DOPAZA-45953 format. One record per residue (C-alpha): chain; x, y, z. Coordinates in steps of 0.2 Angstrom, whole numbers, plus 5000, padded with zeros to 4 digits. Layout:
N
('A',(X,Y,Z)),
...
This chain:
181
('A',(5198,5585,5502)),
('A',(5199,5595,5518)),
('A',(5214,5593,5529)),
('A',(5218,5601,5546)),
('A',(5235,5606,5539)),
('A',(5237,5625,5537)),
('A',(5240,5634,5521)),
('A',(5258,5639,5528)),
('A',(5262,5621,5531)),
('A',(5256,5615,5514)),
('A',(5267,5629,5506)),
('A',(5281,5623,5517)),
('A',(5279,5605,5512)),
('A',(5278,5610,5493)),
('A',(5294,5620,5495)),
('A',(5303,5607,5505)),
('A',(5299,5594,5492)),
('A',(5302,5605,5477)),
('A',(5320,5609,5484)),
('A',(5324,5591,5488)),
('A',(5318,5585,5471)),
('A',(5327,5599,5461)),
('A',(5343,5595,5471)),
('A',(5341,5576,5467)),
('A',(5338,5579,5449)),
('A',(5354,5591,5448)),
('A',(5364,5578,5457)),
('A',(5358,5565,5446)),
('A',(5363,5575,5431)),
('A',(5380,5578,5438)),
('A',(5383,5560,5442)),
('A',(5377,5554,5425)),
('A',(5388,5567,5416)),
('A',(5404,5560,5424)),
('A',(5414,5552,5411)),
('A',(5431,5549,5419)),
('A',(5436,5532,5422)),
('A',(5452,5536,5431)),
('A',(5453,5524,5446)),
('A',(5463,5524,5462)),
('A',(5474,5511,5455)),
('A',(5488,5514,5443)),
('A',(5487,5507,5425)),
('A',(5505,5500,5427)),
('A',(5505,5487,5440)),
('A',(5523,5488,5443)),
('A',(5522,5506,5450)),
('A',(5509,5501,5463)),
('A',(5513,5496,5481)),
('A',(5497,5486,5481)),
('A',(5503,5475,5467)),
('A',(5520,5472,5476)),
('A',(5510,5468,5492)),
('A',(5500,5455,5482)),
('A',(5515,5448,5474)),
('A',(5524,5445,5490)),
('A',(5509,5437,5498)),
('A',(5507,5426,5483)),
('A',(5526,5421,5484)),
('A',(5524,5417,5502)),
('A',(5508,5407,5498)),
('A',(5517,5397,5485)),
('A',(5532,5394,5496)),
('A',(5521,5388,5510)),
('A',(5510,5376,5501)),
('A',(5522,5369,5488)),
('A',(5540,5373,5495)),
('A',(5555,5376,5484)),
('A',(5558,5364,5469)),
('A',(5572,5351,5472)),
('A',(5588,5353,5462)),
('A',(5598,5339,5454)),
('A',(5616,5337,5448)),
('A',(5618,5340,5429)),
('A',(5624,5324,5421)),
('A',(5637,5321,5435)),
('A',(5647,5337,5433)),
('A',(5642,5344,5450)),
('A',(5635,5360,5443)),
('A',(5619,5365,5452)),
('A',(5620,5384,5448)),
('A',(5606,5385,5435)),
('A',(5594,5373,5444)),
('A',(5597,5381,5461)),
('A',(5593,5399,5453)),
('A',(5578,5391,5445)),
('A',(5572,5383,5461)),
('A',(5574,5400,5471)),
('A',(5566,5411,5458)),
('A',(5551,5399,5454)),
('A',(5541,5406,5469)),
('A',(5546,5423,5464)),
('A',(5540,5421,5446)),
('A',(5524,5412,5451)),
('A',(5520,5426,5464)),
('A',(5523,5440,5452)),
('A',(5511,5431,5439)),
('A',(5498,5428,5452)),
('A',(5500,5446,5458)),
('A',(5498,5453,5440)),
('A',(5482,5443,5438)),
('A',(5474,5448,5454)),
('A',(5480,5466,5452)),
('A',(5472,5468,5435)),
('A',(5456,5460,5441)),
('A',(5455,5473,5454)),
('A',(5459,5486,5442)),
('A',(5445,5480,5430)),
('A',(5433,5480,5445)),
('A',(5437,5497,5450)),
('A',(5435,5504,5433)),
('A',(5418,5495,5431)),
('A',(5413,5502,5448)),
('A',(5417,5519,5443)),
('A',(5408,5518,5427)),
('A',(5392,5513,5436)),
('A',(5394,5523,5452)),
('A',(5384,5537,5444)),
('A',(5369,5525,5440)),
('A',(5370,5517,5457)),
('A',(5369,5534,5466)),
('A',(5356,5541,5454)),
('A',(5345,5525,5458)),
('A',(5348,5528,5477)),
('A',(5343,5547,5475)),
('A',(5326,5541,5467)),
('A',(5323,5529,5481)),
('A',(5328,5542,5494)),
('A',(5316,5554,5485)),
('A',(5301,5542,5487)),
('A',(5306,5539,5506)),
('A',(5307,5558,5509)),
('A',(5290,5561,5501)),
('A',(5282,5547,5511)),
('A',(5290,5554,5527)),
('A',(5285,5572,5524)),
('A',(5267,5567,5519)),
('A',(5266,5558,5536)),
('A',(5274,5573,5545)),
('A',(5263,5586,5537)),
('A',(5246,5578,5533)),
('A',(5245,5564,5546)),
('A',(5251,5571,5562)),
('A',(5238,5563,5573)),
('A',(5241,5545,5567)),
('A',(5239,5533,5582)),
('A',(5256,5527,5588)),
('A',(5265,5540,5578)),
('A',(5260,5556,5588)),
('A',(5273,5568,5592)),
('A',(5272,5585,5601)),
('A',(5268,5600,5590)),
('A',(5284,5609,5595)),
('A',(5295,5594,5589)),
('A',(5284,5592,5573)),
('A',(5288,5611,5569)),
('A',(5306,5608,5573)),
('A',(5307,5593,5561)),
('A',(5298,5603,5548)),
('A',(5310,5617,5549)),
('A',(5325,5606,5549)),
('A',(5319,5596,5534)),
('A',(5316,5613,5525)),
('A',(5334,5619,5529)),
('A',(5342,5602,5524)),
('A',(5332,5603,5507)),
('A',(5337,5621,5504)),
('A',(5355,5617,5509)),
('A',(5356,5602,5497)),
('A',(5349,5613,5483)),
('A',(5362,5626,5486)),
('A',(5376,5612,5486)),
('A',(5369,5605,5470)),
('A',(5370,5622,5462)),
('A',(5387,5624,5468)),
('A',(5392,5607,5461)),
('A',(5384,5611,5445)),
('A',(5392,5628,5442)),
('A',(5409,5625,5449)),
('A',(5413,5607,5447)),
('A',(5408,5603,5430)),
């Protein structure tokens, strides 16, 4: 099949696609080799500011919707100390309990997200590889397509820019492979 594309442009296309594909494969290997499940949340909820924020919000929510429990006299003795303390600390205990539940749900979701982030980004790299290939084929081999015509100078600039980006991504992937793993 004969095309109007010069040999230099074909070589430029192959090199750009090869650099980008190699960079995507290396980034995929790096992402899938990550085995750390350290999250941005602390394992001990009581050491986290996020937990205490959730607990205070849960306390305020409980107090707003349910109010403080009522106290009663103990067998006519006039002692209300224990029921009053219980009435005051009920929203605190409920807020702390709700805070623990919400915090560890967030902790589990963050650990799950970090476990799957490598796969998610690898899939996105494969999708981007197909899109870049489609874009470069249109740029190099179908420049005169009706409705998609661009000036030859702009076309050469985009070709050069795509080659530089692909080469830069390849260098970055080698750097990450050699110095980050």
